[in-house]
VOKOL-437653 format. One record per residue (C-alpha): residue in one letter; x, y, z. Coordinates in steps of 0.2 Angstrom, whole numbers, plus 5000, padded with zeros to 4 digits. Each point is the difference from the previous one (the first is absolute). Layout:
<rs>
+------+------+------+------+
| rest |    X |    Y |    Z |
+------+------+------+------+
|    a |    X |    Y |    Z |
...
+------+------+------+------+
</rs>
This chain:
<rs>
+------+------+------+------+
| rest |    X |    Y |    Z |
+------+------+------+------+
|    m | 4709 | 5058 | 4812 |
|    h | 4999 | 5019 | 5003 |
|    l | 5010 | 5014 | 5008 |
|    k | 4994 | 5002 | 5018 |
|    s | 5010 | 5014 | 5007 |
|    l | 5015 | 5010 | 4999 |
|    t | 5009 | 5007 | 5014 |
|    l | 5013 | 5016 | 4999 |
|    k | 5011 | 5005 | 5014 |
|    g | 5014 | 5013 | 4995 |
|    f | 5000 | 4997 | 4981 |
|    k | 5001 | 5015 | 4990 |
|    s | 4985 | 5013 | 5006 |
|    f | 4993 | 4988 | 5012 |
|    a | 5009 | 5004 | 5016 |
|    q | 4987 | 4993 | 5012 |
|    p | 4993 | 4982 | 4998 |
|    t | 4986 | 5000 | 4987 |
|    t | 4989 | 4984 | 4995 |
|    f | 4992 | 4999 | 4984 |
|    q | 4984 | 4988 | 5002 |
|    f | 4996 | 4993 | 4982 |
|    e | 4983 | 4992 | 4998 |
|    t | 4995 | 4989 | 4986 |
|    g | 4996 | 5010 | 4984 |
|    v | 5011 | 5015 | 5004 |
|    t | 5007 | 5005 | 4983 |
|    c | 5009 | 5017 | 5003 |
|    v | 5006 | 5013 | 5013 |
|    v | 4996 | 5018 | 4997 |
|    g | 5006 | 5016 | 5009 |
|    p | 5006 | 5017 | 4996 |
|    n | 5017 | 5003 | 4994 |
|    g | 5014 | 4998 | 5012 |
|    s | 4990 | 4988 | 5011 |
|    g | 5011 | 4986 | 4999 |
|    k | 4991 | 4989 | 4987 |
|    s | 5016 | 4996 | 4990 |
|    n | 5009 | 4996 | 5016 |
|    v | 4986 | 4987 | 5003 |
|    v | 5004 | 4992 | 4984 |
|    d | 5019 | 5001 | 5003 |
|    a | 4998 | 4991 | 5017 |
|    l | 4991 | 4985 | 4992 |
|    a | 5013 | 4999 | 4987 |
|    w | 5014 | 5002 | 5013 |
|    v | 4992 | 4987 | 5012 |
|    m | 4999 | 4988 | 4986 |
|    g | 5020 | 5001 | 4998 |
|    e | 5003 | 5014 | 4989 |
|    q | 5018 | 5004 | 4999 |
|    g | 5002 | 5015 | 4989 |
|    a | 5001 | 5017 | 5008 |
|    k | 4994 | 5010 | 4984 |
|    t | 4985 | 4987 | 4999 |
|    l | 4994 | 5008 | 5016 |
|    r | 5004 | 5017 | 4994 |
|    g | 5015 | 5002 | 5010 |
|    g | 5019 | 5003 | 5000 |
|    k | 5005 | 4987 | 5012 |
|    m | 4992 | 4986 | 5009 |
|    e | 5001 | 5010 | 5016 |
|    d | 4988 | 5014 | 4993 |
|    v | 4985 | 4990 | 5004 |
|    i | 5003 | 5003 | 5019 |
|    f | 4990 | 5015 | 5007 |
|    a | 5013 | 5014 | 4998 |
|    g | 4990 | 5012 | 5013 |
|    t | 4992 | 5017 | 4999 |
|    s | 5003 | 5016 | 5008 |
|    t | 4988 | 4995 | 5013 |
|    r | 5005 | 4982 | 5002 |
|    g | 5018 | 4991 | 5000 |
|    p | 5006 | 4987 | 4987 |
|    l | 4997 | 4981 | 5006 |
|    g | 5013 | 4986 | 5000 |
|    r | 4989 | 4986 | 4990 |
|    a | 4987 | 4997 | 4988 |
|    e | 4988 | 4986 | 5003 |
|    v | 4986 | 4994 | 4987 |
|    t | 4989 | 4984 | 5004 |
|    l | 4990 | 4993 | 4987 |
|    t | 4985 | 4988 | 5005 |
|    i | 4992 | 4988 | 4988 |
|    d | 4985 | 4990 | 5002 |
|    n | 5005 | 4982 | 4994 |
|    a | 4985 | 4990 | 5003 |
|    d | 4998 | 4994 | 4982 |
|    g | 5019 | 4994 | 5002 |
|    a | 5007 | 5009 | 4986 |
|    l | 5016 | 5003 | 5009 |
|    p | 5010 | 4984 | 5003 |
|    i | 4999 | 5001 | 5018 |
|    d | 4991 | 4992 | 5014 |
|    y | 4991 | 5015 | 5006 |
|    t | 4983 | 5008 | 4997 |
|    e | 5007 | 5017 | 5003 |
|    v | 5019 | 5005 | 4996 |
|    a | 5009 | 5016 | 5006 |
|    i | 5015 | 5006 | 4991 |
|    r | 5011 | 5012 | 5009 |
|    r | 5016 | 5010 | 4994 |
|    t | 5010 | 5012 | 5011 |
|    l | 5014 | 5011 | 4994 |
|    f | 5011 | 5009 | 5012 |
|    r | 5010 | 5016 | 4997 |
|    n | 5017 | 4992 | 5002 |
|    g | 4996 | 4989 | 4985 |
|    g | 4994 | 4984 | 5007 |
|    s | 4984 | 4991 | 4996 |
|    e | 4988 | 4986 | 5006 |
|    y | 4986 | 4990 | 4993 |
|    a | 4988 | 4990 | 5009 |
|    i | 4986 | 4989 | 4996 |
|    n | 4986 | 4998 | 5012 |
|    g | 5013 | 5006 | 5014 |
|    t | 5014 | 4988 | 4995 |
|    s | 5015 | 5007 | 4993 |
|    c | 5005 | 4995 | 4983 |
|    r | 5008 | 5004 | 4984 |
|    l | 4996 | 5013 | 4985 |
|    l | 5001 | 4984 | 4988 |
|    d | 4988 | 4991 | 5011 |
|    v | 4987 | 5015 | 4998 |
|    q | 5003 | 5001 | 4982 |
|    e | 4997 | 4982 | 4997 |
|    l | 4984 | 4999 | 5011 |
|    l | 4992 | 5015 | 4990 |
|    s | 5007 | 4994 | 4984 |
|    d | 4990 | 4984 | 5000 |
|    s | 4983 | 5010 | 5002 |
|    g | 5004 | 5013 | 4986 |
|    l | 5004 | 5014 | 5013 |
|    g | 5019 | 5001 | 4997 |
|    r | 5009 | 5016 | 5000 |
|    e | 5002 | 4998 | 4980 |
|    m | 4983 | 4994 | 4996 |
|    h | 4994 | 5016 | 4995 |
|    v | 4986 | 4999 | 5013 |
|    i | 5005 | 5018 | 5003 |
|    v | 5002 | 5011 | 4984 |
|    g | 5007 | 5017 | 5003 |
|    q | 4999 | 5017 | 4991 |
|    g | 5011 | 4997 | 4983 |
|    r | 4999 | 4980 | 5003 |
|    l | 4987 | 4998 | 4985 |
|    d | 5010 | 5009 | 4987 |
|    n | 5014 | 4988 | 5004 |
|    v | 4989 | 4985 | 4997 |
|    l | 4994 | 5008 | 4985 |
|    r | 5017 | 5004 | 4992 |
|    a | 5009 | 4984 | 5006 |
|    t | 5009 | 4989 | 4990 |
|    p | 4996 | 4981 | 4996 |
|    e | 5011 | 4994 | 5013 |
|    e | 4994 | 5012 | 5013 |
|    r | 4982 | 4995 | 4995 |
|    r | 5005 | 4982 | 5003 |
|    g | 5006 | 5005 | 5016 |
|    f | 4984 | 5008 | 5006 |
|    i | 4990 | 4985 | 4994 |
|    e | 5011 | 4988 | 5010 |
|    e | 4998 | 5011 | 5015 |
|    a | 4981 | 4999 | 4998 |
|    a | 5001 | 4983 | 4997 |
|    g | 5010 | 4995 | 5016 |
|    i | 5014 | 4994 | 4990 |
|    l | 5012 | 5014 | 5005 |
|    k | 5003 | 4991 | 5019 |
|    h | 5006 | 4985 | 4992 |
|    r | 5011 | 5008 | 4986 |
|    r | 5009 | 5009 | 5015 |
|    r | 5000 | 4984 | 5010 |
|    k | 5008 | 4991 | 4985 |
|    e | 5013 | 5017 | 4999 |
|    r | 5005 | 4997 | 5017 |
|    t | 5002 | 4981 | 4997 |
|    l | 5010 | 5003 | 4985 |
|    r | 5012 | 5011 | 5010 |
|    k | 5002 | 4989 | 5015 |
|    l | 5003 | 4986 | 4986 |
|    e | 5014 | 5011 | 4993 |
|    g | 5008 | 5004 | 5015 |
|    m | 5000 | 4981 | 5005 |
|    q | 5007 | 4997 | 4983 |
|    a | 5014 | 5012 | 5002 |
|    n | 5003 | 4994 | 5018 |
|    l | 5001 | 4982 | 4993 |
|    t | 5013 | 5007 | 4987 |
|    r | 5011 | 5007 | 5013 |
|    l | 4998 | 4984 | 5010 |
|    n | 5005 | 4990 | 4987 |
|    d | 5015 | 5011 | 4997 |
|    l | 5005 | 4999 | 5017 |
|    a | 4997 | 4982 | 5001 |
|    g | 5012 | 4998 | 4985 |
|    e | 5012 | 5011 | 5009 |
|    i | 4999 | 4991 | 5015 |
|    r | 5001 | 4982 | 4991 |
|    r | 5017 | 5007 | 4992 |
|    q | 5006 | 5006 | 5018 |
|    l | 4995 | 4983 | 5007 |
|    k | 5014 | 4990 | 4991 |
|    p | 5015 | 5008 | 5008 |
|    l | 4990 | 5001 | 5015 |
|    g | 4997 | 4981 | 5000 |
|    r | 5018 | 4997 | 4998 |
|    q | 5004 | 5011 | 5015 |
|    a | 4986 | 4992 | 5010 |
|    e | 5009 | 4983 | 4996 |
|    v | 5017 | 5007 | 5006 |
|    a | 4991 | 5009 | 5015 |
|    r | 4992 | 4982 | 5004 |
|    q | 5017 | 4991 | 4999 |
|    a | 5008 | 5014 | 5010 |
|    q | 4986 | 4998 | 5012 |
|    t | 5003 | 4981 | 5002 |
|    v | 5019 | 5003 | 5002 |
|    a | 4996 | 5014 | 5013 |
|    a | 4988 | 4989 | 5009 |
|    v | 5013 | 4986 | 5001 |
|    v | 5014 | 5012 | 5007 |
|    r | 4986 | 5007 | 5012 |
|    d | 4996 | 4982 | 5006 |
|    a | 5018 | 4996 | 5002 |
|    r | 5004 | 5015 | 5010 |
|    a | 4983 | 4996 | 5010 |
|    r | 5008 | 4984 | 5004 |
|    l | 5016 | 5007 | 5004 |
|    v | 4992 | 5014 | 5011 |
|    a | 4989 | 4987 | 5009 |
|    d | 5015 | 4989 | 5004 |
|    e | 5009 | 5016 | 5006 |
|    v | 4984 | 5004 | 5011 |
|    v | 4999 | 4982 | 5007 |
|    t | 5019 | 5002 | 5004 |
|    l | 4998 | 5016 | 5007 |
|    r | 4986 | 4995 | 5011 |
|    r | 5009 | 4984 | 5006 |
|    a | 5015 | 5012 | 5005 |
|    l | 4988 | 5013 | 5008 |
|    a | 4993 | 4985 | 5010 |
|    e | 5018 | 4994 | 5004 |
|    h | 5005 | 5017 | 5006 |
|    s | 4984 | 5002 | 5010 |
|    r | 5004 | 4984 | 5009 |
|    t | 5018 | 5005 | 5003 |
|    e | 4994 | 5016 | 5006 |
|    e | 4988 | 4993 | 5012 |
|    e | 5014 | 4988 | 5007 |
|    r | 5012 | 5014 | 5001 |
|    t | 4987 | 5010 | 5009 |
|    t | 4996 | 4985 | 5013 |
|    e | 5019 | 4999 | 5002 |
|    r | 5002 | 5019 | 5004 |
|    m | 4985 | 4999 | 5012 |
|    v | 5009 | 4986 | 5009 |
|    l | 5018 | 5009 | 5001 |
|    q | 4990 | 5015 | 5006 |
|    e | 4993 | 4990 | 5014 |
|    k | 5018 | 4994 | 5004 |
|    l | 5007 | 5017 | 5000 |
|    d | 4986 | 5007 | 5011 |
|    r | 5003 | 4987 | 5012 |
|    a | 5019 | 5003 | 5000 |
|    v | 4996 | 5019 | 5002 |
|    i | 4989 | 4997 | 5014 |
|    r | 5014 | 4988 | 5009 |
|    s | 5013 | 5013 | 4997 |
|    e | 4989 | 5014 | 5007 |
|    r | 4997 | 4987 | 5015 |
|    i | 5019 | 4998 | 5002 |
|    v | 5003 | 5019 | 5000 |
|    e | 4986 | 5003 | 5011 |
|    e | 5008 | 4986 | 5013 |
|    q | 5016 | 5009 | 4997 |
|    e | 4993 | 5017 | 5005 |
|    g | 4990 | 4992 | 5015 |
|    d | 5003 | 5000 | 5019 |
|    e | 5010 | 4983 | 4998 |
|    v | 5012 | 5007 | 4987 |
|    d | 5001 | 5016 | 5010 |
|    g | 5005 | 4990 | 5017 |
|    a | 5012 | 4990 | 4990 |
|    r | 5009 | 5015 | 4993 |
|    r | 4999 | 5008 | 5018 |
|    t | 5008 | 4985 | 5008 |
|    a | 5014 | 4999 | 4986 |
|    f | 5004 | 5018 | 5004 |
|    a | 5000 | 4996 | 5019 |
|    l | 5011 | 4985 | 4997 |
|    e | 5011 | 5010 | 4990 |
|    q | 5001 | 5014 | 5015 |
|    v | 5002 | 4985 | 5012 |
|    q | 5013 | 4992 | 4989 |
|    e | 5011 | 5017 | 5000 |
|    r | 4997 | 5002 | 5017 |
|    l | 5006 | 4982 | 5003 |
|    r | 5014 | 5002 | 4991 |
|    n | 5005 | 5015 | 5010 |
|    l | 4998 | 4989 | 5015 |
|    l | 5010 | 4986 | 4994 |
|    s | 5014 | 5012 | 4996 |
|    l | 4999 | 5008 | 5017 |
|    a | 4999 | 4983 | 5008 |
|    q | 5014 | 4993 | 4989 |
|    q | 5011 | 5016 | 5007 |
|    r | 4994 | 4996 | 5018 |
|    l | 5005 | 4982 | 4998 |
|    a | 5017 | 5005 | 4992 |
|    l | 5003 | 5011 | 5016 |
|    l | 4994 | 4986 | 5011 |
|    g | 5012 | 4988 | 4992 |
|    s | 5014 | 5011 | 5002 |
|    a | 4996 | 5004 | 5018 |
|    d | 5001 | 4981 | 5004 |
|    d | 5018 | 5001 | 4991 |
|    a | 5004 | 5015 | 5010 |
|    p | 4992 | 4998 | 5018 |
|    d | 5009 | 5017 | 5006 |
|    t | 4989 | 5010 | 4987 |
|    a | 4984 | 4992 | 5004 |
|    a | 5003 | 5001 | 5018 |
|    g | 4985 | 5011 | 5001 |
|    t | 4989 | 4988 | 4992 |
|    s | 4990 | 4985 | 5010 |
|    p | 4998 | 4982 | 4994 |
|    a | 4981 | 5003 | 5000 |
|    q | 5001 | 5015 | 4989 |
|    v | 5009 | 4990 | 4987 |
|    q | 4989 | 4986 | 5000 |
|    e | 4985 | 5012 | 4999 |
|    s | 5008 | 5008 | 4984 |
|    r | 5003 | 4983 | 4992 |
|    d | 4982 | 4995 | 5003 |
|    e | 4994 | 5016 | 4992 |
|    a | 5012 | 4997 | 4985 |
|    a | 4992 | 4984 | 4998 |
|    r | 4982 | 5005 | 5001 |
|    l | 5005 | 5015 | 4988 |
|    v | 5007 | 4985 | 4987 |
|    a | 4985 | 4989 | 5002 |
|    l | 4988 | 5015 | 4998 |
|    i | 5011 | 5006 | 4984 |
|    a | 4998 | 4983 | 4992 |
|    e | 4980 | 4999 | 5002 |
|    a | 5000 | 5018 | 4992 |
|    e | 5010 | 4994 | 4986 |
|    a | 4989 | 4984 | 4997 |
|    g | 4983 | 5010 | 5001 |
|    w | 5007 | 5014 | 4988 |
|    a | 5006 | 4986 | 4987 |
|    s | 4982 | 4992 | 5002 |
|    a | 4992 | 5017 | 4997 |
|    r | 5010 | 5003 | 4985 |
|    q | 4995 | 4983 | 4993 |
|    v | 4983 | 5002 | 5002 |
|    t | 5002 | 5018 | 4992 |
|    a | 5009 | 4992 | 4985 |
|    a | 4987 | 4987 | 4996 |
|    a | 4987 | 5013 | 5001 |
|    r | 5009 | 5010 | 4987 |
|    q | 5003 | 4985 | 4989 |
|    a | 4981 | 4994 | 5001 |
|    l | 4996 | 5018 | 4995 |
|    d | 5012 | 5000 | 4987 |
|    a | 4994 | 4984 | 4993 |
|    l | 4982 | 5007 | 4999 |
|    d | 5007 | 5015 | 4991 |
|    e | 5008 | 4990 | 4987 |
|    e | 4983 | 4988 | 4998 |
|    i | 4991 | 5016 | 4998 |
|    q | 5011 | 5007 | 4987 |
|    a | 4999 | 4983 | 4991 |
|    q | 4981 | 5001 | 5000 |
|    s | 4999 | 5018 | 4994 |
|    a | 5011 | 4996 | 4985 |
|    l | 4989 | 4984 | 4997 |
|    v | 4985 | 5011 | 4999 |
|    s | 5008 | 5013 | 4989 |
|    r | 5004 | 4986 | 4989 |
|    h | 4984 | 4993 | 4998 |
|    d | 4993 | 5017 | 4998 |
|    l | 5011 | 5002 | 4986 |
|    e | 4994 | 4984 | 4993 |
|    i | 4983 | 5004 | 5002 |
|    a | 5002 | 5016 | 4992 |
|    g | 5008 | 4993 | 4984 |
|    l | 4987 | 4987 | 5000 |
|    t | 4987 | 5012 | 5001 |
|    g | 5008 | 5010 | 4986 |
|    r | 5001 | 4984 | 4989 |
|    a | 4982 | 4996 | 5003 |
|    e | 4995 | 5018 | 4995 |
|    t | 5011 | 4999 | 4983 |
|    a | 4991 | 4983 | 4997 |
|    g | 4983 | 5008 | 5003 |
|    s | 5003 | 5014 | 4989 |
|    r | 5008 | 4988 | 4986 |
|    l | 4984 | 4989 | 5003 |
|    a | 4989 | 5017 | 4997 |
|    a | 5010 | 5004 | 4985 |
|    v | 4997 | 4983 | 4992 |
|    r | 4983 | 5001 | 5003 |
|    g | 4997 | 5015 | 4991 |
|    e | 5011 | 4994 | 4986 |
|    v | 4988 | 4985 | 4999 |
|    l | 4985 | 5012 | 5000 |
|    r | 5007 | 5011 | 4987 |
|    q | 5005 | 4984 | 4989 |
|    q | 4982 | 4993 | 5003 |
|    n | 4991 | 5018 | 4993 |
|    a | 5012 | 5001 | 4985 |
|    l | 4995 | 4981 | 4996 |
|    d | 4981 | 5005 | 5002 |
|    a | 5003 | 5016 | 4990 |
|    a | 5008 | 4989 | 4986 |
|    r | 4987 | 4988 | 5001 |
|    a | 4986 | 5014 | 4997 |
|    r | 5011 | 5007 | 4985 |
|    l | 5000 | 4982 | 4993 |
|    a | 4982 | 4997 | 5002 |
|    a | 4996 | 5018 | 4992 |
|    a | 5012 | 4996 | 4985 |
|    e | 4992 | 4983 | 4997 |
|    a | 4984 | 5009 | 5002 |
|    e | 5004 | 5014 | 4987 |
|    r | 5007 | 4987 | 4988 |
+------+------+------+------+
</rs>
């Protein structure tokens, strides 16, 4: 295993992407002062997971990003890629070549990748520590580090030996495991305390749950009873609604029959009115009027004839006064008087007949008017009854809807009570 290449981009003084190819047997990097030799070593330590800014000769970690010059602006990130030849399998990974990349952004974010796959800093540290290349394995000894090793205490020397022997990784794993165990132990302690507190609270809760179950049982019985009552009321209301519907249908049919009768009566009345206003009625009226005129004229003639007859009678008794009147004239006057009397009798008979026909027609018309009024009153009464039945049916429908809503509400309440009971039993 050996370092194959090192690529720096935006790291410290390396603004342009720079790649160092390391061949087998390379032991040193030489160059004038300020050429960046120390930056190459810092890049090696940084890509292997170094987290100390002072170790990298800086004040903060963002100082490793190229800060810019008078001719070139600063960059937004620093990236270093270390390629290791793993043909001998020194690294515990199934690749003959391993590329470790670390990227730091100026906003403080960082990324790690092994062979292009994102990973954690811990993954990089564990991969390198198994091969002795960990950041704390003293594979990079900086200026002044040797004096620290020589002046180290026995405990510090033991740490150096453990690092060199590869024990440090396991020690740190042990420390992490112990911290996790301590955290788990603290969690278990808190859980035990919570469990004890919950057990103390469960006793009164158990009694309350028992009371709640009994109350739910009683409530269920009450709800069942109310449901049965509501169901009976629903059946009664449905039966009443059906009865009202049938009655309303019968009333509607009867109303239709009465309406037909009324229509027929109206038609008959209109026909009679038309007949009264027709030619025959006009003729009868004209005849009656003519008869009245003839009767009046005949009455006048009768009066005149009676006067003449009286004069004739007095002439018979006093031949001297009627000396100027011949017997033929007297007979003619008597014949004319008889004719006038017969004509008066005929006219009176015709007038009486016309009055009878008119009276009969008026009686028939009055009877039709009475029948129409009676049918109209009956239709109005049926309309009122139908309106009353419709109102009762609507009221029954509203009550039925209200009862259904109450049944649904009671069912929802029962389901909710059952759910609460099941939850209480599950918690118990």
